[in-house]
N, C-alpha and C positions, 0 to 999 in steps of 0.2 A: 504493500500500500504506500509506504513512504517513497519507494522507488518511482511509483506512478505519479505522485505529487511533484517530485523533483523533475521528472520528464516534462510535466505540464508547465511548470514554471519556466523551464528552459525554452520551451516552445513559445510561450507568451512573450518572453524577453526578445526572442529572435523576431517575432512579428512586430513588436514595438520598434526594434531597431530598423526593420525594413520600412515601416511607415515614415520614419525620420528621413530615409533616403529617397522616398517617393516624391517626385516633383509636385508642387502644389497646384500647378496649372490644371491638373486633371481633377482637382478636388474643390475648385472654386468656380462658381458660375460667372461667365463672362459678362461684363457690363458694357453695353453698347456705347453709352454716353461717354465713358471714360477711355474708350479704345479707338474706334474708328467711326467715320461717318456712315450712317446707315444707307444713305443714297449718295455715293461719291459723284462729283461732277462729271467724271468720265462716263459713268452709267447713264446719267441724265442726258449727256451729249449723244450717246448711242441710241437712246430711246427717241430723241428728237430727230436724229438722222434717219432712223428706220422709218419713222412716220412720214418724213418729207421726201427723202431721196428715193425711197421705194416707188413713189409716184412719179417723181421727176425723171429718174433714170430707168425705171421699169426693169427689164430683164438684166440690165447691166449692173444693178445695185448689188446683188450677192457677191459678184467677183470683186467689185470695187470695195465693198465692205470688208471682205477678207484681206485685201491688200492694205487697207487703212489700219487694220488691227495687227498687221505683220510688220516686221522690221523694215524700215525704209532704206532706200539706196541713196548714196551720196555721190556727188561729183567733186572733183578737185579743180577749182578754178586756178589756173596757173598765174603766178605773179610775175609779170614781165620786168619788174623792178628788182627782182632777186637775181643774184649772180650764180646761184647753184644750178648745175645741169640736172634737172629733175626729170625731164621728158624721157630720156633714155632709160632711167631706172624704172619708171612706171611702165614703159613699153615692154620691158622684160617680164613684167607681171601680167601682161595681157591687156593692159588698159589702152584705150583709144581716145582721141580727141573727137567728140561727137560733132563739133561744129565744122571741122574740116572734112569729116567722114560723112558726107551727106548723101542722100538718095537722089543722085542726079537724074535717074530715070523717072523719078516721081515729081520733079519740079514742074512748075507751070509752063516750062518751055516744051514739055513733051506734047506730041500731036494730040493725044487723047485728052489731056487736060486743057489744051488750047481750045479744042473743039467744044468741050464742056463750057468753058468760060465764054466762048463766043455766043453759044446758045443762050446762056443766062444773061449776057450783056444785051442781047437783042430784046429780051423781054423785060429788062430792068428799067425802072423809071424812078424819078425822084419822088419820095413820099412827102407830098406837100403838107399832109396833116401833122407830121412831126418836124418839118423844116430841116430835113437832113437828106443829103444825097446818098443813096444806098448803092450807087454804082460800084461794081467790083473792078473796074478797069483802071481809070486814071492814066491811060496811055502806056502803062508798063506791065500789063497783065501777062504778056507772053515772054517776059524775060526773067531769068532766075535772079534772086536777090543778090546784091553785092555785099557779101559779109565782110566784116572787118577781119583782116588776116591776123590781127593781134590777140583777139579773144580766143582763148583755148581752155576747154574744160574736159578733163579726163574722166571716163567712166569705165567700170568693169563690164564685161560682156553681159548680154541678157541672161538672166537666171543665175548670175554669179553674185552672191551676196557678201563677197569679201569686203572687209572694212579697210578704209584708208588709215594709215598711221598718222598721228599728229605731226604737223609740219615743224621743221626745225629752222632756226634763224641762220642766215648766212654770215659772212665775216662782218657785214655792216648792220647786223641785227634785224634784217628783214626776212619775214617768213616766205617760204617758196610757193605755198598754195593755200587757198581758203576752202574749207570743206562746207558745202552747201547742197541743197537739193538742186540737181543739175537742171531741172525744169525752171528754176528761178532765174536762170541765165537767159531764157528765151525772151522775156520782156525787154531786156537790154539789147538783145540782138534785133528784135522787132522794132525798137525805137529808131534804129538806123541813123546813128550819129555820124555826121560828116565833119570834114576838116573845118575847124574854127567855130563850130557851133557853141552857142551859149545854152547850157543845160541846167534844168532845175530838177532835183530829186526831192519831191515834196515831203515824203514820209520815209526817210532814208534809213533809220536805225533798223536792225543792228549793223548794216553796212555791206552785206554781200553784193547787192545790186550796185551800190556806189563803186565798189572795187571793180566790178565787171565793166562799168562805164569808163572808169579810168584806164582800163586795159586797152581800150580802143586807141589811145594815144592820139585822138583827134580833137578832143574837146578844147575849145578856146577858153571857156570859163565854166566852172561847175559850182553850183550852189546846192548844198545838201542841208536839209532841214528835218527836224523832228520836234513835235510839240512837247515831248517828255524830256525834261532836263537830264534825268538819270540815263535814259536811253541815248541821249546826245553825248554824254560823257563816255558811254561804252563805244559809241561810233567813233569818237576822237581816238580812243585807245586802239581800235581796229586799224584806223588809218595810219597811226604812228607805227604799227607793227608791219605794215605792208608798203607804205609809200615813203620815198625819200623826203627829208625835211625841206629841201629846196622847192618841192612841189606843193608843200602844205603852206602856201603863202596866200594872202588875201588877193593877190593879183590873179591867181589861177584857181583857187578853191576857197569857198567861204562856208563855214559851218554855223548854222543858226538854230535857235530853239524857240521858234514862234508858233503861234496857233496857225496851222496850215490852212484852216478854213478862211482866214482873213488875208491870205497872200495876195489875192486880187486887189486888195486895198493898198498893199505895200509896193508891188511891182506889176504893172499892167502892160500887156503887149510887148514883152521883153524877150522871152526865151524862144529859141528855135526848136527845142525839144523839152518836153516835160514828162517826167515819170511820176505817176500817181499810184503808188503801191500801198493801198489803204489798209488800215487795221480791219480785221475781219474775225470770224469765228475760228480761224486757223484749225480746220477740221481735224487734221492728223494729231496736232498737239492736244486738242480737246478730248480726243479718244484715249490718249495714252499717258497724259501727265495730270498730276493732281495740283501742283503749284501753278499759280497764275492762270488757272483755267477759267475761261469766261462763262462757263456753265455753272460756276459756283453760285449758290443761292444769293450770296451777297452782291452778285454782279448782274442780276436779272435786268435791272433798269439799263445798265450799260449795254447789255447785249441787244435789247430792244431798240436802243437808239442808234445802233450801228449803221443801218441803211441811210438814215438821215445824215450822219456824220460823213459817210462815204460820198453821198451826193454833194455835200458842201465842199468836200475836199476836191472832188473832180471838177466842180464848177470853178473853184479857185484856180486850179491848174489850167483850165481852159482860158480863163481871163488873163492869166499870167503869160500864156503863149502869144507870140506875135502872129499877125495874119500870115498864112502860109506855113506856120509852124505846126508841129504834130504832138499829140498828147497820147500817152500810153497808160491806160487804166488796167490795173492788175490786182488780183486777190489770190489767196491760197485756200479758197473754199469752193465747194460745189454748188452753193446756194444760188438759185436764180434770182432771189430777192436781192442779194448782195452783188450780183453780177449784171445780168442783162437788164433788170429793172432799173438799176442805178444809172446805167448808161443811157437808157431810153429817156428817163426823166431829165438827165443832165442835158441831153441834146435839145429837148423841148424848152427847158428853162433858159438855156444859153441863148436861144433865139428870142424867146418872149421877154426876158428880163434884161438881156445885154445886147440884143441885136446881132448875135454872132451866129453865122451859118457854119455848120460842120458837115464833114463828109467822113463816112466810115471807110477806113482803108482795109482792103481785103488781106487777111493774114493766112489764107490757104496755102500760099507758097511755103510758109513756115512749116505747116503741118506735113506737106509732102516732102520737104527736104529732110525733116528730122523724124520721119515715121519709123526709121530703123531703130531709133532710141526710145521714143515715147509712144504712149497710146493716147490718141486724141478722141474726145467725145464726138460722135456723129450728130449731124442735124442740128447744129447751133446756128441760128440765123443772125446772130450778132456776136462777133468775136470768136475766139477759139479757146479750148480748154484741154489741158493735159489731165487725164484721169489715171489714178493708181491702178496698177496691174501687177500680179504676183511675179511675172517674168521681168517686168521693168517698173519697179515700185517707186516711181517718182510722182510728184504732185500731191494734191491737186493744185493746178495753177490755171487761173482764168486770165485772159488778156484781150483787150479790145483797143484798137488804135483809131484815133480821130484826127482828121486834118482840119485845121481852122481855115476857112475860106475867106472870112471877113473879120 
């Protein structure tokens, strides 16, 4: 009997020791309020996109959705101001410069595409109700675009999700390349900057498109602006990391932090080219990131005001452009409300409120030249849009180009 009691006591002591070693996480009920948000903004964003984009994109949405939720691909925008020989190293890894490696058979110079444009041009007319010329020609519809030979952006082959390594500074402290969504370079290519042009980048931060514009080595004067002071500080830091000090002078480049919607009151009829890359819902970021997510409940009002802000920024860019100048509107969202609708309203209000007549510039040559690299949305009647695809997971990027006639 005594032996049985001793064995029982030893067993109880072992069980007690075992309980001390057991992690408490399995013994305490989780408290939602003290741990994580019950409905994170990324989930709210996905619900919103499922409701709206499934209608907008139809059968395309499931594949676009899968790509948006997968790891994105990046491009390496080469820095011409860096002295390191980077191109050869990346070439050995299988990278290619997508800007020089274009689909020449798919450009608008091909007979099939020329015939298509001729038929559409015959049936096209100016839409008097909106006050904008919707002609696709403008006398250059049969010629391939003349791309700047200095902009180079390397990408890995389709289906290759290899990551680029962080850039290292050269002997002068300048980084050799800037990692960004390769589709974000397209608005800078489409802007078609010529020698000596005065250029305005109205919403410039964080700076990738500004760097791409500088790579053209054609700009006479560049003004870069962002309404956020903190983002402007980040923009200055990026410029110092990639651009020589002698080019960061007020004679060649000006960095400001003004309210972009008021720019038309600051400088009117001034710039040959204006890039209006507006704040938007940044679809991919909204689905994958928690911090600074515009679908946070605290930012509902800000998100609802986005289309109005975008409209005011585009109108300011239109007023800032000189007659004959061109304006490129771009976003990184699939939303029609933030894309086509904003452009349509801006065209109407520019005529009604400012007496400015605009013409939509056909960007289909862009889609045909770069269809080896990107997937473009079909059947968009105003502008062009890169849509994410698992084999080429860039974008989304929407862009529409306007030419100011008066």
